[in-house]
N, CA, C, O and CB atoms as a CASP TS submission, in Angstrom:
PFRMAT TS
TARGET T0000
AUTHOR 0000-0000-0000
METHOD Language model
MODEL 1
PARENT N/A
ATOM      1  N   MET     1      99.878 184.478  45.386  1.00  0.00           N
ATOM      2  CA  MET     1     100.534 183.282  45.843  1.00  0.00           C
ATOM      3  C   MET     1      99.457 182.247  46.142  1.00  0.00           C
ATOM      4  O   MET     1      98.421 182.550  46.734  1.00  0.00           O
ATOM      5  CB  MET     1     101.422 183.564  47.087  1.00  0.00           C
ATOM      6  N   LEU     2      99.729 181.029  45.721  1.00  0.00           N
ATOM      7  CA  LEU     2      98.766 179.953  45.899  1.00  0.00           C
ATOM      8  C   LEU     2      99.490 178.713  46.406  1.00  0.00           C
ATOM      9  O   LEU     2     100.523 178.326  45.861  1.00  0.00           O
ATOM     10  CB  LEU     2      98.017 179.653  44.578  1.00  0.00           C
ATOM     11  N   PHE     3      98.960 178.106  47.425  1.00  0.00           N
ATOM     12  CA  PHE     3      99.508 176.853  47.930  1.00  0.00           C
ATOM     13  C   PHE     3      98.586 175.734  47.474  1.00  0.00           C
ATOM     14  O   PHE     3      97.414 175.685  47.848  1.00  0.00           O
ATOM     15  CB  PHE     3      99.657 176.871  49.495  1.00  0.00           C
ATOM     16  N   CYS     4      99.139 174.822  46.648  1.00  0.00           N
ATOM     17  CA  CYS     4      98.318 173.783  46.041  1.00  0.00           C
ATOM     18  C   CYS     4      99.202 172.579  45.735  1.00  0.00           C
ATOM     19  O   CYS     4     100.289 172.734  45.177  1.00  0.00           O
ATOM     20  CB  CYS     4      97.614 174.303  44.751  1.00  0.00           C
ATOM     21  N   GLY     5      98.751 171.397  46.090  1.00  0.00           N
ATOM     22  CA  GLY     5      99.526 170.195  45.821  1.00  0.00           C
ATOM     23  C   GLY     5      99.491 169.781  44.358  1.00  0.00           C
ATOM     24  O   GLY     5     100.526 169.431  43.791  1.00  0.00           O
ATOM     25  N   ASP     6      98.326 169.815  43.745  1.00  0.00           N
ATOM     26  CA  ASP     6      98.154 169.379  42.359  1.00  0.00           C
ATOM     27  C   ASP     6      98.138 170.598  41.441  1.00  0.00           C
ATOM     28  O   ASP     6      97.100 171.238  41.275  1.00  0.00           O
ATOM     29  CB  ASP     6      96.848 168.551  42.194  1.00  0.00           C
ATOM     30  N   LYS     7      99.278 170.918  40.849  1.00  0.00           N
ATOM     31  CA  LYS     7      99.402 172.127  40.024  1.00  0.00           C
ATOM     32  C   LYS     7      98.650 172.031  38.700  1.00  0.00           C
ATOM     33  O   LYS     7      98.439 173.048  38.038  1.00  0.00           O
ATOM     34  CB  LYS     7     100.860 172.409  39.749  1.00  0.00           C
ATOM     35  N   SER     8      98.248 170.841  38.307  1.00  0.00           N
ATOM     36  CA  SER     8      97.537 170.702  37.033  1.00  0.00           C
ATOM     37  C   SER     8      96.153 171.347  37.066  1.00  0.00           C
ATOM     38  O   SER     8      95.575 171.600  36.009  1.00  0.00           O
ATOM     39  CB  SER     8      97.404 169.232  36.672  1.00  0.00           C
ATOM     40  N   ILE     9      95.617 171.617  38.234  1.00  0.00           N
ATOM     41  CA  ILE     9      94.283 172.225  38.332  1.00  0.00           C
ATOM     42  C   ILE     9      94.341 173.749  38.293  1.00  0.00           C
ATOM     43  O   ILE     9      93.297 174.399  38.239  1.00  0.00           O
ATOM     44  CB  ILE     9      93.595 171.774  39.613  1.00  0.00           C
ATOM     45  N   ILE    10      95.533 174.329  38.320  1.00  0.00           N
ATOM     46  CA  ILE    10      95.673 175.779  38.327  1.00  0.00           C
ATOM     47  C   ILE    10      95.452 176.327  36.918  1.00  0.00           C
ATOM     48  O   ILE    10      96.088 175.886  35.960  1.00  0.00           O
ATOM     49  CB  ILE    10      97.063 176.192  38.861  1.00  0.00           C
ATOM     50  N   GLN    11      94.558 177.280  36.810  1.00  0.00           N
ATOM     51  CA  GLN    11      94.298 177.960  35.546  1.00  0.00           C
ATOM     52  C   GLN    11      94.900 179.359  35.644  1.00  0.00           C
ATOM     53  O   GLN    11      94.283 180.268  36.199  1.00  0.00           O
ATOM     54  CB  GLN    11      92.755 178.018  35.224  1.00  0.00           C
ATOM     55  N   ALA    12      96.095 179.526  35.110  1.00  0.00           N
ATOM     56  CA  ALA    12      96.791 180.809  35.163  1.00  0.00           C
ATOM     57  C   ALA    12      97.687 180.918  33.937  1.00  0.00           C
ATOM     58  O   ALA    12      97.883 179.940  33.216  1.00  0.00           O
ATOM     59  CB  ALA    12      97.621 180.955  36.481  1.00  0.00           C
ATOM     60  N   ASP    13      98.222 182.095  33.707  1.00  0.00           N
ATOM     61  CA  ASP    13      99.118 182.298  32.568  1.00  0.00           C
ATOM     62  C   ASP    13     100.523 181.800  32.854  1.00  0.00           C
ATOM     63  O   ASP    13     101.212 181.341  31.943  1.00  0.00           O
ATOM     64  CB  ASP    13      99.165 183.765  32.193  1.00  0.00           C
ATOM     65  N   TYR    14     100.961 181.882  34.109  1.00  0.00           N
ATOM     66  CA  TYR    14     102.320 181.500  34.499  1.00  0.00           C
ATOM     67  C   TYR    14     102.288 180.735  35.809  1.00  0.00           C
ATOM     68  O   TYR    14     101.410 180.942  36.647  1.00  0.00           O
ATOM     69  CB  TYR    14     103.228 182.740  34.626  1.00  0.00           C
ATOM     70  N   LEU    15     103.265 179.844  35.971  1.00  0.00           N
ATOM     71  CA  LEU    15     103.481 179.175  37.247  1.00  0.00           C
ATOM     72  C   LEU    15     104.967 179.237  37.542  1.00  0.00           C
ATOM     73  O   LEU    15     105.787 178.807  36.732  1.00  0.00           O
ATOM     74  CB  LEU    15     102.961 177.694  37.225  1.00  0.00           C
ATOM     75  N   ILE    16     105.311 179.772  38.705  1.00  0.00           N
ATOM     76  CA  ILE    16     106.695 179.840  39.157  1.00  0.00           C
ATOM     77  C   ILE    16     106.831 178.811  40.268  1.00  0.00           C
ATOM     78  O   ILE    16     106.120 178.877  41.271  1.00  0.00           O
ATOM     79  CB  ILE    16     107.092 181.295  39.649  1.00  0.00           C
ATOM     80  N   ASP    17     107.738 177.866  40.094  1.00  0.00           N
ATOM     81  CA  ASP    17     107.911 176.794  41.073  1.00  0.00           C
ATOM     82  C   ASP    17     109.349 176.322  41.023  1.00  0.00           C
ATOM     83  O   ASP    17     110.032 176.512  40.017  1.00  0.00           O
ATOM     84  CB  ASP    17     106.932 175.615  40.806  1.00  0.00           C
ATOM     85  N   ASP    18     109.812 175.712  42.091  1.00  0.00           N
ATOM     86  CA  ASP    18     111.188 175.204  42.109  1.00  0.00           C
ATOM     87  C   ASP    18     111.266 173.707  41.848  1.00  0.00           C
ATOM     88  O   ASP    18     112.365 173.165  41.735  1.00  0.00           O
ATOM     89  CB  ASP    18     111.835 175.514  43.437  1.00  0.00           C
ATOM     90  N   HIS    19     110.138 173.030  41.749  1.00  0.00           N
ATOM     91  CA  HIS    19     110.133 171.588  41.495  1.00  0.00           C
ATOM     92  C   HIS    19     109.677 171.293  40.066  1.00  0.00           C
ATOM     93  O   HIS    19     108.547 171.622  39.705  1.00  0.00           O
ATOM     94  CB  HIS    19     109.220 170.865  42.505  1.00  0.00           C
ATOM     95  N   PRO    20     110.531 170.682  39.250  1.00  0.00           N
ATOM     96  CA  PRO    20     110.161 170.363  37.868  1.00  0.00           C
ATOM     97  C   PRO    20     108.886 169.530  37.765  1.00  0.00           C
ATOM     98  O   PRO    20     108.108 169.722  36.830  1.00  0.00           O
ATOM     99  CB  PRO    20     111.293 169.629  37.196  1.00  0.00           C
ATOM    100  N   LYS    21     108.652 168.609  38.702  1.00  0.00           N
ATOM    101  CA  LYS    21     107.459 167.753  38.634  1.00  0.00           C
ATOM    102  C   LYS    21     106.179 168.584  38.661  1.00  0.00           C
ATOM    103  O   LYS    21     105.180 168.198  38.055  1.00  0.00           O
ATOM    104  CB  LYS    21     107.453 166.747  39.797  1.00  0.00           C
ATOM    105  N   ASN    22     106.199 169.708  39.350  1.00  0.00           N
ATOM    106  CA  ASN    22     105.014 170.576  39.394  1.00  0.00           C
ATOM    107  C   ASN    22     104.824 171.333  38.092  1.00  0.00           C
ATOM    108  O   ASN    22     103.693 171.631  37.709  1.00  0.00           O
ATOM    109  CB  ASN    22     105.122 171.563  40.551  1.00  0.00           C
ATOM    110  N   LEU    23     105.901 171.645  37.416  1.00  0.00           N
ATOM    111  CA  LEU    23     105.818 172.401  36.172  1.00  0.00           C
ATOM    112  C   LEU    23     105.415 171.528  34.989  1.00  0.00           C
ATOM    113  O   LEU    23     104.853 172.029  34.015  1.00  0.00           O
ATOM    114  CB  LEU    23     107.142 173.068  35.886  1.00  0.00           C
ATOM    115  N   LEU    24     105.694 170.243  35.062  1.00  0.00           N
ATOM    116  CA  LEU    24     105.382 169.330  33.953  1.00  0.00           C
ATOM    117  C   LEU    24     103.890 169.234  33.673  1.00  0.00           C
ATOM    118  O   LEU    24     103.498 169.055  32.520  1.00  0.00           O
ATOM    119  CB  LEU    24     105.925 167.949  34.252  1.00  0.00           C
ATOM    120  N   THR    25     103.063 169.347  34.675  1.00  0.00           N
ATOM    121  CA  THR    25     101.617 169.187  34.487  1.00  0.00           C
ATOM    122  C   THR    25     100.900 170.515  34.298  1.00  0.00           C
ATOM    123  O   THR    25      99.685 170.534  34.102  1.00  0.00           O
ATOM    124  CB  THR    25     101.021 168.458  35.670  1.00  0.00           C
ATOM    125  N   PHE    26     101.628 171.625  34.353  1.00  0.00           N
ATOM    126  CA  PHE    26     101.015 172.947  34.194  1.00  0.00           C
ATOM    127  C   PHE    26     100.784 173.213  32.719  1.00  0.00           C
ATOM    128  O   PHE    26     101.669 172.964  31.899  1.00  0.00           O
ATOM    129  CB  PHE    26     101.903 174.059  34.819  1.00  0.00           C
ATOM    130  N   SER    27      99.604 173.718  32.368  1.00  0.00           N
ATOM    131  CA  SER    27      99.234 173.830  30.957  1.00  0.00           C
ATOM    132  C   SER    27      99.659 175.133  30.281  1.00  0.00           C
ATOM    133  O   SER    27      99.609 175.226  29.055  1.00  0.00           O
ATOM    134  CB  SER    27      97.767 173.684  30.830  1.00  0.00           C
ATOM    135  N   SER    28     100.074 176.137  31.047  1.00  0.00           N
ATOM    136  CA  SER    28     100.494 177.405  30.434  1.00  0.00           C
ATOM    137  C   SER    28     102.014 177.562  30.535  1.00  0.00           C
ATOM    138  O   SER    28     102.739 176.584  30.354  1.00  0.00           O
ATOM    139  CB  SER    28      99.781 178.607  31.115  1.00  0.00           C
ATOM    140  N   GLU    29     102.503 178.749  30.816  1.00  0.00           N
ATOM    141  CA  GLU    29     103.942 179.035  30.783  1.00  0.00           C
ATOM    142  C   GLU    29     104.614 178.748  32.135  1.00  0.00           C
ATOM    143  O   GLU    29     104.400 179.488  33.095  1.00  0.00           O
ATOM    144  CB  GLU    29     104.177 180.500  30.386  1.00  0.00           C
ATOM    145  N   PRO    30     105.423 177.679  32.219  1.00  0.00           N
ATOM    146  CA  PRO    30     106.116 177.375  33.474  1.00  0.00           C
ATOM    147  C   PRO    30     107.438 178.136  33.580  1.00  0.00           C
ATOM    148  O   PRO    30     108.139 178.327  32.586  1.00  0.00           O
ATOM    149  CB  PRO    30     106.371 175.866  33.587  1.00  0.00           C
ATOM    150  N   ILE    31     107.763 178.562  34.787  1.00  0.00           N
ATOM    151  CA  ILE    31     109.046 179.207  35.078  1.00  0.00           C
ATOM    152  C   ILE    31     109.641 178.493  36.282  1.00  0.00           C
ATOM    153  O   ILE    31     109.014 178.407  37.339  1.00  0.00           O
ATOM    154  CB  ILE    31     108.879 180.759  35.350  1.00  0.00           C
ATOM    155  N   ILE    32     110.847 177.987  36.115  1.00  0.00           N
ATOM    156  CA  ILE    32     111.489 177.303  37.233  1.00  0.00           C
ATOM    157  C   ILE    32     112.320 178.308  38.020  1.00  0.00           C
ATOM    158  O   ILE    32     113.117 179.059  37.458  1.00  0.00           O
ATOM    159  CB  ILE    32     112.373 176.122  36.736  1.00  0.00           C
ATOM    160  N   PHE    33     112.115 178.303  39.323  1.00  0.00           N
ATOM    161  CA  PHE    33     112.855 179.192  40.220  1.00  0.00           C
ATOM    162  C   PHE    33     114.052 178.410  40.738  1.00  0.00           C
ATOM    163  O   PHE    33     113.894 177.343  41.331  1.00  0.00           O
ATOM    164  CB  PHE    33     111.952 179.718  41.406  1.00  0.00           C
ATOM    165  N   THR    34     115.238 178.935  40.517  1.00  0.00           N
ATOM    166  CA  THR    34     116.469 178.218  40.843  1.00  0.00           C
ATOM    167  C   THR    34     116.563 177.856  42.316  1.00  0.00           C
ATOM    168  O   THR    34     116.318 178.666  43.209  1.00  0.00           O
ATOM    169  CB  THR    34     117.664 179.044  40.452  1.00  0.00           C
ATOM    170  N   SER    35     116.931 176.596  42.522  1.00  0.00           N
ATOM    171  CA  SER    35     117.155 176.046  43.848  1.00  0.00           C
ATOM    172  C   SER    35     118.235 174.967  43.697  1.00  0.00           C
ATOM    173  O   SER    35     118.411 174.441  42.598  1.00  0.00           O
ATOM    174  CB  SER    35     115.815 175.462  44.477  1.00  0.00           C
ATOM    175  N   PRO    36     118.957 174.624  44.757  1.00  0.00           N
ATOM    176  CA  PRO    36     120.030 173.638  44.622  1.00  0.00           C
ATOM    177  C   PRO    36     119.603 172.317  43.977  1.00  0.00           C
ATOM    178  O   PRO    36     120.405 171.685  43.289  1.00  0.00           O
ATOM    179  CB  PRO    36     120.603 173.355  45.966  1.00  0.00           C
ATOM    180  N   HIS    37     118.358 171.891  44.187  1.00  0.00           N
ATOM    181  CA  HIS    37     117.914 170.604  43.654  1.00  0.00           C
ATOM    182  C   HIS    37     117.507 170.651  42.177  1.00  0.00           C
ATOM    183  O   HIS    37     117.172 169.612  41.608  1.00  0.00           O
ATOM    184  CB  HIS    37     116.760 170.103  44.467  1.00  0.00           C
ATOM    185  N   ASN    38     117.529 171.845  41.536  1.00  0.00           N
ATOM    186  CA  ASN    38     117.102 171.896  40.136  1.00  0.00           C
ATOM    187  C   ASN    38     118.110 172.590  39.209  1.00  0.00           C
ATOM    188  O   ASN    38     117.756 172.980  38.096  1.00  0.00           O
ATOM    189  CB  ASN    38     115.775 172.602  40.043  1.00  0.00           C
ATOM    190  N   VAL    39     119.347 172.745  39.656  1.00  0.00           N
ATOM    191  CA  VAL    39     120.322 173.513  38.863  1.00  0.00           C
ATOM    192  C   VAL    39     120.629 172.877  37.505  1.00  0.00           C
ATOM    193  O   VAL    39     121.059 173.582  36.592  1.00  0.00           O
ATOM    194  CB  VAL    39     121.612 173.662  39.646  1.00  0.00           C
ATOM    195  N   ASP    40     120.423 171.583  37.347  1.00  0.00           N
ATOM    196  CA  ASP    40     120.697 170.915  36.070  1.00  0.00           C
ATOM    197  C   ASP    40     119.471 170.836  35.161  1.00  0.00           C
ATOM    198  O   ASP    40     119.562 170.325  34.044  1.00  0.00           O
ATOM    199  CB  ASP    40     121.222 169.521  36.327  1.00  0.00           C
ATOM    200  N   GLU    41     118.344 171.328  35.621  1.00  0.00           N
ATOM    201  CA  GLU    41     117.098 171.290  34.842  1.00  0.00           C
ATOM    202  C   GLU    41     117.169 172.300  33.692  1.00  0.00           C
ATOM    203  O   GLU    41     117.529 173.459  33.898  1.00  0.00           O
ATOM    204  CB  GLU    41     115.867 171.591  35.753  1.00  0.00           C
ATOM    205  N   THR    42     116.825 171.851  32.482  1.00  0.00           N
ATOM    206  CA  THR    42     116.918 172.726  31.302  1.00  0.00           C
ATOM    207  C   THR    42     115.612 172.823  30.507  1.00  0.00           C
ATOM    208  O   THR    42     115.583 173.484  29.470  1.00  0.00           O
ATOM    209  CB  THR    42     118.016 172.231  30.391  1.00  0.00           C
ATOM    210  N   ARG    43     114.548 172.190  30.959  1.00  0.00           N
ATOM    211  CA  ARG    43     113.308 172.155  30.176  1.00  0.00           C
ATOM    212  C   ARG    43     112.446 173.395  30.303  1.00  0.00           C
ATOM    213  O   ARG    43     111.479 173.537  29.554  1.00  0.00           O
ATOM    214  CB  ARG    43     112.507 170.980  30.576  1.00  0.00           C
ATOM    215  N   PHE    44     112.758 174.309  31.230  1.00  0.00           N
ATOM    216  CA  PHE    44     111.867 175.423  31.521  1.00  0.00           C
ATOM    217  C   PHE    44     112.612 176.748  31.489  1.00  0.00           C
ATOM    218  O   PHE    44     113.828 176.800  31.677  1.00  0.00           O
ATOM    219  CB  PHE    44     111.203 175.229  32.875  1.00  0.00           C
ATOM    220  N   LEU    45     111.863 177.815  31.247  1.00  0.00           N
ATOM    221  CA  LEU    45     112.393 179.163  31.418  1.00  0.00           C
ATOM    222  C   LEU    45     112.811 179.287  32.879  1.00  0.00           C
ATOM    223  O   LEU    45     112.075 178.862  33.769  1.00  0.00           O
ATOM    224  CB  LEU    45     111.335 180.271  31.015  1.00  0.00           C
ATOM    225  N   ARG    46     113.994 179.870  33.136  1.00  0.00           N
ATOM    226  CA  ARG    46     114.548 179.906  34.491  1.00  0.00           C
ATOM    227  C   ARG    46     114.611 181.325  35.025  1.00  0.00           C
ATOM    228  O   ARG    46     114.917 182.270  34.298  1.00  0.00           O
ATOM    229  CB  ARG    46     115.936 179.283  34.515  1.00  0.00           C
ATOM    230  N   ALA    47     114.314 181.454  36.315  1.00  0.00           N
ATOM    231  CA  ALA    47     114.509 182.703  37.054  1.00  0.00           C
ATOM    232  C   ALA    47     115.374 182.374  38.268  1.00  0.00           C
ATOM    233  O   ALA    47     115.041 181.490  39.057  1.00  0.00           O
ATOM    234  CB  ALA    47     113.126 183.355  37.485  1.00  0.00           C
ATOM    235  N   ASN    48     116.469 183.082  38.406  1.00  0.00           N
ATOM    236  CA  ASN    48     117.400 182.837  39.513  1.00  0.00           C
ATOM    237  C   ASN    48     117.053 183.627  40.766  1.00  0.00           C
ATOM    238  O   ASN    48     117.534 183.307  41.853  1.00  0.00           O
ATOM    239  CB  ASN    48     118.805 183.175  39.085  1.00  0.00           C
ATOM    240  N   ASN    49     116.218 184.661  40.624  1.00  0.00           N
ATOM    241  CA  ASN    49     115.828 185.492  41.766  1.00  0.00           C
ATOM    242  C   ASN    49     114.563 186.255  41.371  1.00  0.00           C
ATOM    243  O   ASN    49     114.109 186.171  40.230  1.00  0.00           O
ATOM    244  CB  ASN    49     116.990 186.484  42.188  1.00  0.00           C
ATOM    245  N   TRP    50     113.998 186.998  42.328  1.00  0.00           N
ATOM    246  CA  TRP    50     112.737 187.692  42.059  1.00  0.00           C
ATOM    247  C   TRP    50     112.916 188.865  41.107  1.00  0.00           C
ATOM    248  O   TRP    50     111.961 189.249  40.431  1.00  0.00           O
ATOM    249  CB  TRP    50     112.125 188.180  43.354  1.00  0.00           C
ATOM    250  N   LYS    51     114.102 189.442  41.035  1.00  0.00           N
ATOM    251  CA  LYS    51     114.345 190.496  40.049  1.00  0.00           C
ATOM    252  C   LYS    51     114.218 189.927  38.639  1.00  0.00           C
ATOM    253  O   LYS    51     113.621 190.557  37.766  1.00  0.00           O
ATOM    254  CB  LYS    51     115.744 191.129  40.253  1.00  0.00           C
ATOM    255  N   GLU    52     114.772 188.746  38.415  1.00  0.00           N
ATOM    256  CA  GLU    52     114.642 188.113  37.103  1.00  0.00           C
ATOM    257  C   GLU    52     113.193 187.765  36.783  1.00  0.00           C
ATOM    258  O   GLU    52     112.782 187.842  35.626  1.00  0.00           O
ATOM    259  CB  GLU    52     115.501 186.858  37.038  1.00  0.00           C
ATOM    260  N   VAL    53     112.426 187.390  37.779  1.00  0.00           N
ATOM    261  CA  VAL    53     110.993 187.153  37.554  1.00  0.00           C
ATOM    262  C   VAL    53     110.357 188.455  37.075  1.00  0.00           C
ATOM    263  O   VAL    53     109.594 188.456  36.109  1.00  0.00           O
ATOM    264  CB  VAL    53     110.286 186.632  38.861  1.00  0.00           C
ATOM    265  N   GLY    54     110.668 189.556  37.743  1.00  0.00           N
ATOM    266  CA  GLY    54     110.146 190.857  37.315  1.00  0.00           C
ATOM    267  C   GLY    54     110.548 191.201  35.908  1.00  0.00           C
ATOM    268  O   GLY    54     109.741 191.734  35.145  1.00  0.00           O
ATOM    269  N   ASP    55     111.790 190.906  35.542  1.00  0.00           N
ATOM    270  CA  ASP    55     112.269 191.181  34.176  1.00  0.00           C
ATOM    271  C   ASP    55     111.497 190.367  33.140  1.00  0.00           C
ATOM    272  O   ASP    55     111.256 190.854  32.035  1.00  0.00           O
ATOM    273  CB  ASP    55     113.772 190.872  34.063  1.00  0.00           C
ATOM    274  N   ILE    56     111.110 189.157  33.471  1.00  0.00           N
ATOM    275  CA  ILE    56     110.337 188.325  32.550  1.00  0.00           C
ATOM    276  C   ILE    56     108.980 188.964  32.262  1.00  0.00           C
ATOM    277  O   ILE    56     108.500 188.928  31.129  1.00  0.00           O
ATOM    278  CB  ILE    56     110.149 186.908  33.128  1.00  0.00           C
ATOM    279  N   PHE    57     108.370 189.542  33.277  1.00  0.00           N
ATOM    280  CA  PHE    57     107.034 190.103  33.132  1.00  0.00           C
ATOM    281  C   PHE    57     107.030 191.535  32.591  1.00  0.00           C
ATOM    282  O   PHE    57     105.994 192.013  32.129  1.00  0.00           O
ATOM    283  CB  PHE    57     106.333 190.068  34.454  1.00  0.00           C
ATOM    284  N   LEU    58     108.147 192.208  32.641  1.00  0.00           N
ATOM    285  CA  LEU    58     108.175 193.614  32.191  1.00  0.00           C
ATOM    286  C   LEU    58     108.658 193.756  30.799  1.00  0.00           C
ATOM    287  O   LEU    58     108.737 194.871  30.283  1.00  0.00           O
ATOM    288  CB  LEU    58     109.032 194.440  33.082  1.00  0.00           C
TER
END
């Protein structure tokens, strides 16, 4: 887990976040974590809960 304001500086394979603005600047594979403010977002792979995150990685 990493707390960082500017997600564009993160060098990782995946980023899980609930804010689309943070995922837009990420250079690898973004995953949007469902939250009431992003239910209409369709640009990213979605995970509705941590079990689904696990399923993505397994």
